[in-house]
C-alpha distance (Angstrom), angle and dihedral (degrees) to the residues before:
residue distance angle dihedral
X1 . . .
X2 3.83 . .
X3 3.80 89.9 .
X4 3.76 91.8 51.4
X5 3.82 91.9 51.2
X6 3.83 90.7 54.7
X7 3.78 90.6 49.6
X8 3.77 89.9 50.5
X9 3.79 89.3 56.5
X10 3.81 89.0 55.2
X11 3.79 92.1 45.3
X12 3.80 90.6 53.5
X13 3.80 92.8 47.5
X14 3.79 91.6 53.6
X15 3.81 90.9 41.7
X16 3.86 87.6 57.6
X17 3.78 90.6 49.1
X18 3.88 89.9 51.2
X19 3.80 90.6 49.9
X20 3.78 90.9 51.9
X21 3.75 91.1 49.0
X22 3.83 91.6 51.3
X23 3.79 91.0 47.2
X24 3.77 92.3 50.1
X25 3.80 92.4 49.0
X26 3.83 92.2 51.7
X27 3.82 120.9 114.7
X28 3.79 117.1 -72.8
X29 3.78 117.0 -84.0
X30 3.81 136.6 -169.6
X31 3.77 88.5 -86.4
X32 3.81 96.9 55.6
X33 3.78 122.5 53.9
X34 3.76 137.6 128.9
X35 3.81 93.0 -97.9
X36 3.82 88.2 72.9
X37 3.79 93.6 63.7
X38 3.85 133.1 32.6
X39 3.81 114.2 -80.6
X40 3.90 88.3 -149.6
X41 3.78 112.4 35.5
X42 3.82 98.5 -175.7
X43 3.84 108.0 136.9
X44 3.85 94.6 13.4
X45 3.76 123.8 130.7
X46 3.77 128.8 -154.6
X47 3.75 143.0 -171.8
X48 3.77 122.8 -153.4
X49 3.83 129.3 -172.7
X50 3.85 111.8 -161.3
X51 3.81 137.2 -176.7
X52 3.76 129.5 -166.3
X53 3.77 146.7 113.6
X54 3.78 146.6 -119.2
X55 3.78 122.5 -93.9
X56 3.86 103.4 -105.2
X57 3.76 113.2 -102.9
X58 3.84 132.6 148.0
X59 3.78 119.0 -88.8
X60 3.83 106.9 -137.9
X61 3.75 121.0 -145.4
X62 3.79 143.1 166.4
X63 3.77 118.1 -129.8
X64 3.79 122.6 -151.9
X65 3.84 114.2 -177.8
X66 3.75 124.9 178.0
X67 3.83 87.2 -148.5
X68 3.83 87.4 80.1
X69 3.81 145.4 -94.2
X70 3.81 92.7 -55.7
X71 3.82 86.7 69.5
X72 3.77 98.9 38.5
X73 3.84 130.6 80.3
X74 3.75 143.2 79.8
X75 3.76 123.4 -42.3
X76 3.78 138.7 -178.1
X77 3.78 118.4 -148.3
X78 3.80 112.7 -151.6
X79 3.80 114.2 -150.6
X80 3.77 111.8 -163.1
X81 3.75 99.0 167.8
X82 3.77 135.1 38.7
X83 3.78 147.6 122.8
X84 3.84 139.0 -135.5
X85 3.79 122.0 -153.7
X86 3.84 118.4 -170.5
X87 3.76 132.3 -178.3
X88 3.84 110.5 -165.2
X89 3.79 126.2 -168.1
X90 3.79 117.9 -172.5
X91 3.79 148.0 170.0
X92 3.82 131.6 -152.4
X93 3.80 109.7 -132.9
X94 3.83 89.7 -176.6
X95 3.80 132.8 1.5
X96 3.89 88.1 -78.2
X97 3.77 111.1 14.2
X98 3.78 114.5 81.3
X99 3.82 139.2 160.6
X100 3.77 129.2 -147.4
X101 3.75 141.7 -167.6
X102 3.85 118.5 -154.1
X103 3.76 138.4 -164.3
X104 3.80 111.6 -154.8
X105 3.75 137.1 -172.2
X106 3.80 127.9 -178.7
X107 3.74 137.1 173.9
X108 3.78 129.9 -168.9
X109 3.81 130.7 -171.1
X110 3.81 114.8 -160.4
X111 3.83 121.2 -141.7
X112 3.80 100.4 -164.2
X113 3.84 143.3 5.9
X114 3.80 121.1 -144.9
X115 3.81 120.6 -150.0
X116 3.82 96.6 -143.5
X117 3.76 98.9 177.0
X118 3.81 142.5 -14.8
X119 3.86 119.8 28.9
X120 3.75 88.7 118.8
X121 3.76 111.2 -166.2
X122 3.79 93.1 13.8
X123 3.84 113.0 129.2
X124 3.83 87.4 -134.2
X125 3.84 93.7 52.7
X126 3.77 109.8 143.5
X127 3.81 93.3 -0.4
X128 3.81 132.5 121.9
X129 3.82 108.8 -128.7
X130 3.81 137.3 177.4
X131 3.71 117.6 -83.4
X132 3.80 135.7 -139.7
X133 3.81 132.6 -154.4
X134 3.81 132.0 25.0
X135 3.75 143.6 -110.8
X136 3.81 128.3 -130.5
X137 3.78 139.1 -178.7
X138 3.77 137.2 -161.0
X139 3.79 124.1 -176.8
X140 3.75 151.2 134.0
X141 3.76 131.8 -120.6
X142 3.81 144.3 -173.0
X143 3.85 121.8 -144.9
X144 3.75 138.1 -178.6
X145 3.82 115.2 -149.6
X146 3.81 137.6 -178.7
X147 3.77 130.5 -160.7
X148 3.76 100.0 -135.3
X149 3.87 96.2 176.6
X150 3.77 128.4 37.4
X151 3.81 120.6 -174.6
X152 3.86 132.7 -155.8
X153 3.78 90.4 -112.0
X154 3.82 91.4 59.9
X155 3.78 96.8 -105.8
X156 3.76 119.8 131.3
X157 3.83 139.8 -163.1
X158 3.82 114.5 -142.0
X159 3.78 137.7 -179.0
X160 3.80 134.9 -175.4
X161 3.73 153.2 152.6
X162 3.76 131.7 -117.5
X163 3.80 149.5 163.1
X164 3.78 130.4 -130.7
X165 3.79 136.0 -164.8
X166 3.81 109.8 -155.5
X167 3.77 135.5 176.9
X168 3.81 110.7 -139.1
X169 3.81 119.5 -158.3
X170 3.77 128.4 -167.9
X171 3.81 111.5 -156.9
X172 3.83 112.8 -161.3
X173 3.82 89.1 -41.2
X174 3.78 116.8 173.9
X175 3.80 146.8 92.6
X176 3.77 110.8 -42.0
X177 3.84 96.5 -129.8
X178 3.84 92.4 46.5
X179 3.82 129.1 85.9
X180 3.84 90.0 -146.5
X181 3.80 108.7 94.0
X182 3.81 128.9 155.8
X183 3.86 120.5 -124.8
X184 3.81 106.6 171.9
X185 3.84 143.6 104.6
X186 3.78 136.7 -130.7
X187 3.79 136.8 177.4
X188 3.81 118.6 -113.6
X189 3.81 129.9 -168.4
X190 3.78 117.3 -142.5
X191 3.83 128.0 -164.1
X192 3.78 114.4 -167.2
X193 3.81 145.1 -173.2
X194 3.78 118.7 -158.6
X195 3.76 142.5 -175.5
X196 3.81 129.2 -173.6
X197 3.78 150.7 157.7
X198 3.79 132.2 -126.8
X199 3.76 125.5 -160.2
X200 3.90 126.0 -173.1
X201 3.79 114.7 -122.0
X202 3.81 103.2 162.4
X203 3.81 140.6 -1.7
X204 3.83 105.4 -43.8
X205 3.77 91.6 -17.6
X206 3.81 125.2 114.4
X207 3.76 136.3 -174.5
X208 3.82 110.1 -132.0
X209 3.78 134.5 -165.5
X210 3.82 122.4 -173.5
X211 3.79 140.6 -177.2
X212 3.78 120.4 -158.4
X213 3.81 130.0 -169.5
X214 3.76 106.1 -156.6
X215 3.83 125.3 -169.2
X216 3.76 106.2 -155.5
X217 3.86 120.7 -160.0
X218 3.80 123.8 -123.7
X219 3.87 117.7 -84.4
X220 3.80 137.0 -165.3
X221 3.82 131.0 -151.8
X222 3.77 131.7 -171.4
X223 3.81 133.8 -167.9
X224 3.77 131.4 176.5
X225 3.75 112.2 -141.8
X226 3.78 113.4 -177.7
X227 3.81 106.8 -55.0
X228 3.76 92.6 -19.4
X229 3.78 133.2 91.1
X230 3.79 118.1 -146.6
X231 3.81 118.8 -162.4
X232 3.77 126.4 -174.6
X233 3.82 123.7 -169.5
X234 3.81 124.6 -172.1
X235 3.76 126.4 -164.2
X236 3.76 127.1 -129.9
X237 3.81 106.3 -80.9
X238 3.82 141.0 -172.6
X239 3.81 115.2 -125.8
X240 3.77 129.3 -169.2
X241 3.82 118.0 -143.8
X242 3.79 134.1 -174.3
X243 3.81 126.7 -166.9
X244 3.80 137.3 173.0
X245 3.79 128.3 -168.2
X246 3.77 148.1 121.1
X247 3.78 133.5 -74.9
X248 3.80 122.1 -148.2
X249 3.80 115.0 -159.7
X250 3.78 124.6 -156.3
X251 3.78 138.2 160.3
């Protein structure tokens, strides 16, 4: 039941995001028209704080533990809660083409860890067990975007590509009943494709909603626990992210 409650929290969060997207895509009203934002954005700058999260999906890893085969195998870490905070700074080169740099921070707290294979002789072999610890990331990215549709009410559809360098940190992450937890960091490289929507809500202020598909490179982590060495390797993985926020335009 506890697992289901956590999933419900995520479901409601993404339901809210969907409602905001529907609202922002609704027909133009008296509060949203092109006079609120520049009709030609060439030369304009903007700053955009955003908040969001990743669609929950297992993080797959391979565990190599010098303590023996009972503590080595393949695991899936299930993150049921987390947050992404972005601060985007951008510039319009033309009315539609713009570039951005972004500082990003994210944190995830796993609920369970599944012992998918291996761990022969371990009493938790093949089981899903509670997890401890957390994971966090801090990084910076550069993106190139293009507004490929501009509507009479001032709203715009945009798409783009980008690259991110991020420092991932595992903080005492591991199965709750086990003494073997990872506390280490590694650098990951992320290539992403994104699509989003902006909607004017006040003078030079827009509401934005964005989806990002992020391909994250493989990472490795090592911890020494007593006389044993614990190594964790993750494969390259595709992550799906959603954020909402506001964009403040200025020249």
